N, C-alpha and C positions, 0 to 999 in steps of 0.2 A: 522191720524200724530201716528203712533208708533215708530219710529227712524228718527232720526233729524240730520245730522250733523254736528258738534263740530261748532258755528261762533266766527268770530275771535269780540274779542271786543274789539272797535272805542275809547269811553271814557266810563265814566262813567261820570252821572251826578244826582243831586239832582230837580226833579219834581220839581218847585217852584209856577205850578197853582193851587196844590194838595196840602192840607191842613190836617195834616201838612204835610210837603216836605218829595218825596217817592223817593229814590233813583232807580235810571234806571241805563239803562247802550247803547249807542249806536251801532249796530252793523250792523254785516256782514255776509250774507251769502250767500255758496258756488251758485251762480247763475243754475248750471247744475246740481245741483240734484232737481231730481224732486217731492220730497216730500217739495222743500222747496219754486219754482218757482210760485205755485199756487194751493190753496185748501180749501177745509171747515177746519175751525177749530171752534171746539165748546168748549164752557165755560159755566162757571154756569145758570142757570137761561133760559136756552132755547136761548140762544144767540149763532148764528153761523153768523161768516166771511166769505168772498170766499175774497180773496188774498193771494197773499205770507207773508212769515212769516216775521212778525214785527220787522223793522228796530230799532224800540225804544220801548223799552221793559223794565217795573221794576215791581215788586207785593213787596209786605208785607201779611203776616198771622199770624194773633196774634189770640190766643187760647182762647174762651168768654167763652166758659165754659168746661162742660163734653164732647160735643159732637157737641158743631160747632165752626166755625172760623170766623174770618171777613177777608175779602180778598180786597186788593186794587192792581186795575192792570192797571199798563202803554200803554195801544200797540199803536205805533205810534204817533197818538195826540187824540186817545181818552182814556178820563180814565174809567172808571169802577169799580162799590164798590158793596161787598155783604157782608151784615149784619151774616146774619146767616147760615154757607152754610157745609154740613157733612164735614163730610176725603173722603167718595164714593165719593160725588161731583164733589171735586178736583181732585182727584184721575183719578176719570176718564174723565174728561174736556182734552181739549185740555194745557193744562197749565201742566200736567206731562212729555210731551214728550221736550218741551221747556226748562222745569229745567234742564229735564235729559241730553238734548245737551247744559244744559251750567255748569257742572259739580254737580247744585246742587241737595242735599241730599232731597227728599219732604218728608220723611217719617221721617226727622231730623225733619222737617219744623211739620210737628202733632203730633210728641210726643211733641214739649211743652208742660208747666207748665203753665196750666188756668192764664190768666189776670184777675188779681186780683183786681187790677182797675176797669176791664170791666166789670167782673163777679158783685163786688157791684153796678155799675152801675145798669144791665140788671134786676136787683133782688129789 
């Protein structure tokens, strides 16, 4: 999944099933685009999802130290969380093309300062 068309954002909301609440979007993808209709989505931690691009998607990325990031994802009705992903694991996953299609600069997310609260808790 290298390139995806830009989806239409139907609405933004908070997934209240997550704690803390996760900002998310309801999306409509071009159903005629072959990269959207059906595929394999490779997520960190060897998670592979088969099917169309997500209709409900949300993500938070928090830098917890100089190497690792805490990532939470809403993918349709599924919530996923990783406590210590590296920049490479995030960049090589299917999260990168989805964020690119949404106009999000993943490098900007990965260059954020260390979350001092998370860093102190991990020490």
